[in-house]
LUMGUTI-256598 format. One line per field, with one value per residue (C-alpha): residue number from 1; chain; x, y, z. Coordinates in steps of 0.1 Angstrom, whole numbers, plus 5000, padded with zeros to 4 digits. Example, Ala and Ser with C-alpha at 12.3 -4.5 7.8 and 13.67 -1.06 7.14 Angstrom:
! LUMGUTI-256598
k = [1 | 2] $
c = [A | A] $
east = [5123 | 5137] $
north = [4955 | 4989] $
up = [5078 | 5071] $
This chain:
! LUMGUTI-256598
k = [1 | 2 | 3 | 4 | 5 | 6 | 7 | 8 | 9 | 10 | 11 | 12 | 13 | 14 | 15 | 16 | 17 | 18 | 19 | 20 | 21 | 22 | 23 | 24 | 25 | 26 | 27 | 28 | 29 | 30 | 31 | 32 | 33 | 34 | 35 | 36 | 37 | 38 | 39 | 40 | 41 | 42 | 43 | 44 | 45 | 46 | 47 | 48 | 49 | 50 | 51 | 52 | 53 | 54 | 55 | 56 | 57 | 58 | 59 | 60 | 61 | 62 | 63 | 64 | 65 | 66 | 67] $
c = [A | A | A | A | A | A | A | A | A | A | A | A | A | A | A | A | A | A | A | A | A | A | A | A | A | A | A | A | A | A | A | A | A | A | A | A | A | A | A | A | A | A | A | A | A | A | A | A | A | A | A | A | A | A | A | A | A | A | A | A | A | A | A | A | A | A | A] $
east = [5000 | 5014 | 5008 | 5004 | 5028 | 5003 | 4997 | 5035 | 5040 | 5012 | 5027 | 5062 | 5049 | 5031 | 5063 | 5083 | 5058 | 5057 | 5095 | 5099 | 5074 | 5094 | 5120 | 5155 | 5165 | 5136 | 5140 | 5165 | 5140 | 5113 | 5136 | 5143 | 5106 | 5110 | 5140 | 5119 | 5092 | 5117 | 5133 | 5100 | 5091 | 5124 | 5119 | 5084 | 5094 | 5122 | 5097 | 5074 | 5102 | 5095 | 5118 | 5115 | 5107 | 5093 | 5118 | 5104 | 5115 | 5152 | 5160 | 5150 | 5165 | 5166 | 5144 | 5164 | 5187 | 5191 | 5177] $
north = [5000 | 5034 | 5063 | 5098 | 5126 | 5141 | 5107 | 5101 | 5135 | 5129 | 5096 | 5111 | 5138 | 5113 | 5092 | 5123 | 5132 | 5096 | 5093 | 5126 | 5114 | 5083 | 5079 | 5085 | 5048 | 5039 | 5066 | 5049 | 5024 | 5050 | 5073 | 5045 | 5048 | 5086 | 5079 | 5053 | 5078 | 5105 | 5082 | 5073 | 5111 | 5119 | 5091 | 5101 | 5138 | 5127 | 5106 | 5136 | 5160 | 5184 | 5200 | 5198 | 5235 | 5261 | 5284 | 5314 | 5302 | 5303 | 5268 | 5248 | 5214 | 5200 | 5170 | 5138 | 5154 | 5136 | 5155] $
up = [5000 | 4990 | 5014 | 5002 | 5014 | 5039 | 5055 | 5058 | 5073 | 5098 | 5109 | 5110 | 5134 | 5156 | 5158 | 5168 | 5196 | 5208 | 5209 | 5227 | 5254 | 5263 | 5289 | 5276 | 5278 | 5255 | 5228 | 5205 | 5191 | 5188 | 5168 | 5144 | 5134 | 5130 | 5107 | 5088 | 5080 | 5071 | 5046 | 5031 | 5029 | 5012 | 4987 | 4978 | 4975 | 4951 | 4931 | 4929 | 4920 | 4949 | 4974 | 5012 | 5015 | 4991 | 4974 | 4992 | 5027 | 5017 | 5030 | 4999 | 4997 | 4962 | 4954 | 4962 | 4986 | 5019 | 5049] $
């Protein structure tokens, strides 16, 4: 099943909030899930040919660049 970008971004944000709420000793595994979603987001943005940020914000990351 392929997820759209908004769905991936939603789950990425949830995983960040969940990881941040865990005790320090438990965070490493939770942050692997954060990285998993970031990788999928980066891959999808590359396939779509879009950057991570709009040009007007001055921090544009070219499509396909690793964040």
